[in-house]
C-alpha positions as CSV (number, residue, x, y, z in Angstrom):
1,M,0.0,0.0,0.0
2,P,1.5,3.4,-0.9
3,N,2.3,5.8,2.1
4,P,0.5,9.1,1.7
5,D,2.1,12.3,2.5
6,L,-0.5,14.1,4.4
7,D,1.0,17.4,4.0
8,S,0.8,17.1,0.1
9,V,-2.8,15.8,0.3
10,F,-3.6,18.9,2.5
11,K,-1.8,21.2,-0.2
12,Q,-3.6,19.4,-3.0
13,Y,-7.0,20.3,-1.3
14,G,-6.0,23.7,-0.5
15,D,-5.1,24.5,-4.2
16,W,-8.3,23.0,-5.4
17,W,-10.6,24.9,-2.9
18,C,-9.0,28.2,-3.1
19,K,-9.0,28.0,-6.9
20,E,-12.7,27.1,-6.7
21,H,-13.3,30.2,-5.0
22,G,-11.2,32.3,-7.2
23,G,-8.0,32.5,-5.1
24,K,-4.6,30.9,-4.4
25,C,-3.4,28.8,-1.5
26,D,0.1,29.7,-0.2
27,R,0.1,26.7,2.3
28,M,-1.9,24.6,4.7
29,N,-1.2,24.7,8.2
30,P,-2.2,21.8,10.6
31,V,-1.9,24.3,13.4
32,Q,-2.6,28.0,12.7
33,S,-1.0,30.4,15.2
34,G,-3.8,32.3,17.1
35,Y,-6.4,29.7,16.0
36,E,-5.1,26.7,18.0
37,D,-8.7,25.6,18.8
38,R,-9.3,24.9,15.2
39,R,-6.5,22.5,14.7
40,L,-5.6,19.1,13.2
41,V,-6.0,16.5,16.1
42,I,-4.5,13.1,15.7
43,S,-5.8,10.9,18.6
44,D,-6.6,7.2,19.9
45,M,-3.1,6.1,18.5
46,R,-2.5,2.5,19.3
47,A,-1.5,-0.9,18.2
48,E,-3.8,-3.8,17.9
49,Y,-2.5,-7.2,17.5
50,Y,-4.2,-9.8,15.2
51,D,-3.7,-13.3,13.7
52,E,-2.2,-16.2,15.7
53,P,1.5,-15.6,16.8
54,K,4.2,-17.9,15.3
55,T,6.4,-19.2,17.8
56,E,9.6,-21.4,18.1
57,M,11.5,-22.7,21.0
58,I,15.3,-22.4,21.0
59,P,17.3,-23.9,23.8
60,Q,20.5,-22.1,24.9
61,V,23.4,-23.7,26.7
62,G,24.1,-21.4,29.9
63,A,26.9,-23.2,32.0
64,K,28.2,-26.4,33.0
65,Q,29.4,-27.8,36.5
66,V,31.0,-31.1,37.3
67,L,30.3,-32.6,40.9
68,T,32.6,-35.7,42.0
69,N,32.1,-38.1,44.6
70,R,35.2,-40.4,45.2
71,T,33.9,-41.7,48.4
72,S,32.1,-45.0,48.8
73,V,28.8,-43.3,50.0
74,E,26.3,-41.2,48.5
75,Q,27.0,-37.5,49.0
76,S,24.5,-34.4,48.7
77,Q,26.1,-31.7,46.9
78,T,24.6,-28.5,45.1
79,V,24.8,-27.3,41.7
80,S,25.1,-23.5,41.3
81,L,24.9,-22.1,37.9
82,S,23.8,-18.8,36.2
83,K,23.2,-17.3,32.9
84,T,22.3,-13.9,31.5
85,T,20.0,-13.8,28.4
86,T,19.2,-10.5,26.4
87,S,15.6,-10.3,25.4
88,T,14.9,-8.6,22.0
89,F,11.6,-6.8,21.1
90,T,11.2,-5.2,17.5
91,W,8.3,-3.3,16.2
92,S,8.4,-2.6,12.4
93,L,5.8,-0.6,10.5
94,Q,5.2,-1.8,7.1
95,E,2.4,0.8,6.2
96,G,2.3,4.2,7.3
97,F,2.0,8.0,6.2
98,K,4.1,11.1,6.3
99,I,3.2,14.5,8.1
100,G,5.4,17.2,9.3
101,M,3.8,17.3,12.8
102,S,5.2,14.9,15.4
103,V,2.9,11.9,15.9
104,K,4.1,9.0,18.2
105,F,2.6,6.5,20.2
106,A,3.3,3.7,22.7
107,V,3.2,0.1,22.0
108,G,3.4,-2.8,24.0
109,V,4.3,-6.6,23.6
110,P,1.5,-8.9,22.4
111,P,-0.6,-11.1,24.9
112,I,1.9,-13.9,24.3
113,A,4.7,-12.2,25.9
114,S,2.9,-10.0,28.4
115,A,3.0,-12.3,31.3
116,E,6.9,-12.4,31.1
117,T,7.6,-8.7,30.4
118,T,6.0,-5.2,30.5
119,I,8.6,-3.5,28.1
120,S,7.2,-1.3,25.6
121,G,8.3,0.9,22.6
122,E,7.4,4.2,21.0
123,L,6.5,4.4,17.3
124,S,5.6,7.1,14.9
125,F,3.4,6.3,11.7
126,S,6.4,6.6,9.3
127,A,6.2,3.5,7.2
128,T,9.9,3.0,7.7
129,E,9.6,3.1,11.6
130,T,11.4,0.3,13.3
131,K,11.7,0.3,17.1
132,T,14.0,-2.3,19.0
133,S,14.0,-2.6,22.7
134,T,16.2,-5.0,24.9
135,E,15.9,-6.3,28.4
136,Q,18.5,-8.3,30.3
137,R,17.4,-11.3,32.5
138,S,19.8,-13.2,34.8
139,W,18.8,-17.0,35.6
140,Q,20.2,-18.7,38.7
141,V,20.0,-22.3,39.8
142,N,21.0,-23.7,43.0
143,Q,19.9,-27.3,43.0
144,P,20.8,-30.1,45.4
145,I,21.8,-33.1,43.8
146,K,22.5,-36.5,45.1
147,V,25.8,-37.8,43.8
148,P,26.2,-41.6,44.0
149,A,29.3,-43.2,45.5
150,N,32.3,-43.2,43.0
151,T,30.4,-41.1,40.5
152,E,31.0,-38.0,38.3
153,V,27.8,-35.8,37.8
154,E,28.0,-33.3,35.0
155,A,25.2,-30.7,35.2
156,T,24.2,-28.5,32.4
157,L,22.1,-25.3,32.6
158,F,19.8,-24.6,29.6
159,V,17.6,-21.6,29.1
160,D,14.7,-22.1,26.8
161,E,14.1,-19.1,24.6
162,R,11.0,-18.5,22.7
163,K,11.2,-16.7,19.4
164,F,7.8,-15.3,18.1
165,S,6.1,-13.0,15.7
166,Q,2.9,-11.5,15.3
167,R,1.2,-8.9,13.0
168,F,-0.5,-5.8,14.3
169,H,-2.5,-3.0,12.9
170,S,-1.5,0.6,13.8
171,K,-4.5,2.8,14.3
172,C,-5.3,6.4,14.9
173,T,-8.3,9.0,14.4
174,L,-7.9,12.3,12.7
175,S,-10.3,15.1,13.5
176,G,-10.5,18.9,13.5
177,Y,-9.4,21.2,10.8
178,V,-6.4,22.2,8.2
179,C,-6.1,26.0,7.7
180,S,-5.5,27.4,4.0
181,N,-3.4,30.6,3.9
182,S,-3.9,32.8,0.9
183,P,-2.0,36.0,-0.2
184,D,-5.3,37.7,-1.0
185,R,-8.5,37.7,0.7
186,I,-11.0,35.0,-0.3
187,D,-14.5,36.2,0.6
188,G,-13.0,38.4,3.0
189,H,-10.5,36.3,4.8
190,Y,-6.9,35.2,4.6
191,F,-7.5,32.1,6.6
192,W,-10.0,29.2,5.9
193,F,-10.5,26.2,7.9
194,H,-11.1,23.0,6.2
195,S,-12.3,19.8,8.1
196,V,-10.2,16.5,7.5
197,R,-13.6,15.0,6.6
198,D,-14.0,17.1,3.7
199,I,-10.3,16.9,2.8
200,F,-10.4,13.1,2.7
201,T,-13.8,12.9,1.1
202,R,-12.5,14.8,-1.8
203,F,-9.1,13.3,-2.0
204,P,-9.5,9.6,-0.5
205,Q,-6.2,8.0,0.5
206,P,-5.3,4.3,1.0
207,G,-5.6,3.2,4.6
208,F,-7.9,6.3,5.6
209,R,-11.7,5.9,6.0
210,V,-14.1,8.8,6.7
211,S,-16.5,7.9,9.4
212,G,-19.0,10.8,10.3
213,N,-16.8,13.7,11.2
214,V,-13.6,11.9,11.7
215,V,-11.1,10.1,9.5
216,L,-9.9,6.7,10.7
217,Y,-6.4,5.3,9.6
218,E,-5.3,1.9,9.9
219,G,-1.9,0.5,8.7
220,D,-0.1,-2.8,9.0
221,G,3.0,-3.8,11.2
222,M,5.1,-6.8,12.5
223,F,6.3,-7.5,16.0
224,E,9.2,-10.1,16.5
225,G,10.5,-11.1,19.9
226,L,13.2,-13.3,21.4
227,M,13.1,-13.9,25.3
228,G,13.9,-16.6,27.8
229,I,11.1,-18.3,29.4
230,R,12.5,-21.0,31.7
231,T,15.4,-23.1,32.7
232,R,16.2,-26.7,33.0
233,L,19.1,-28.9,34.1
234,D,20.3,-31.7,32.2
235,I,22.1,-34.2,34.5
236,T,24.6,-37.0,33.4
237,E,26.1,-39.5,35.8
238,R,29.3,-41.4,34.9
239,A,31.2,-44.0,36.9
240,L,34.7,-43.0,37.9
241,G,37.4,-45.0,36.4
242,G,38.9,-46.1,33.4
243,D,35.8,-46.8,31.0
244,R,33.7,-43.9,32.6
245,Q,30.6,-45.8,32.1
246,L,27.5,-43.8,31.4
247,L,25.0,-44.7,34.4
248,R,22.0,-42.6,33.7
249,S,21.0,-39.1,32.2
250,F,17.8,-37.1,33.2
251,S,16.5,-33.6,33.2
252,I,15.2,-31.2,36.2
253,P,12.8,-29.1,34.5
254,D,12.0,-25.5,35.5
255,P,9.8,-26.0,38.8
256,I,6.6,-24.4,39.8
257,N,7.2,-20.8,41.3
258,G,8.6,-20.9,44.8
259,A,10.2,-24.4,44.5
260,G,13.6,-22.7,44.6
261,V,15.3,-24.4,41.7
262,A,15.4,-21.5,39.4
263,G,14.4,-17.8,39.4
264,V,14.6,-14.8,37.6
265,H,16.3,-11.7,39.2
266,D,17.8,-8.3,38.4
267,L,15.3,-7.3,35.7
268,V,16.9,-4.5,33.8
269,E,15.6,-2.6,30.9
270,M,18.0,-1.3,28.4
């Protein structure tokens, strides 16, 4: 979809209207000094996610620790491992519009990630706008392990990261007026105020829809994210000795909250 230049659309309307009334349009001002009550207003700016998110799980190796028991009795030892991951969140507008005045809005993560982070970004409606935010998370495991007699235990910490993407609509509402400035009076006035409804009715633009006295805009965008969501320990037991026989392998998954095996701390927004 083309990305309209609204300042050019306003000027196109001003040229047409002034010519129709026997005059000339020098410029169109979204905000005319001294007449701020009759200005262009862009409101209700937001992003709405739609379609099902696409997800992929990516395990990341964090750290390893080896526990050794050279005695003839079972021992209880503790695995202490940690890893820091960087979560990345990117919002990209694939459709938008151009306008001289500043138009920005806050955007949050989609529901699939909202339980894990409250990070947000800020976008304008420029079609080339891309915003990336990062967040560091520290994962720490302190897990008691029973080490059999004459056995070596290797513990490997994994952090499962979820990669996901989801489409969103960027939306806003245009209301109010744009002021035409003329070098000579038109019907007794240098300034004339034109409703955005009339402008977009005369010169329709892709992505914009006239609804009553306002104009509604909807464009398309894409959100992409990568974030750690849980830890697990992979445990391998081998007999001490020449052949280092594999005794068994198993995993300890991320426990329920409060179990004390793994936790998230030192949440820092970058």
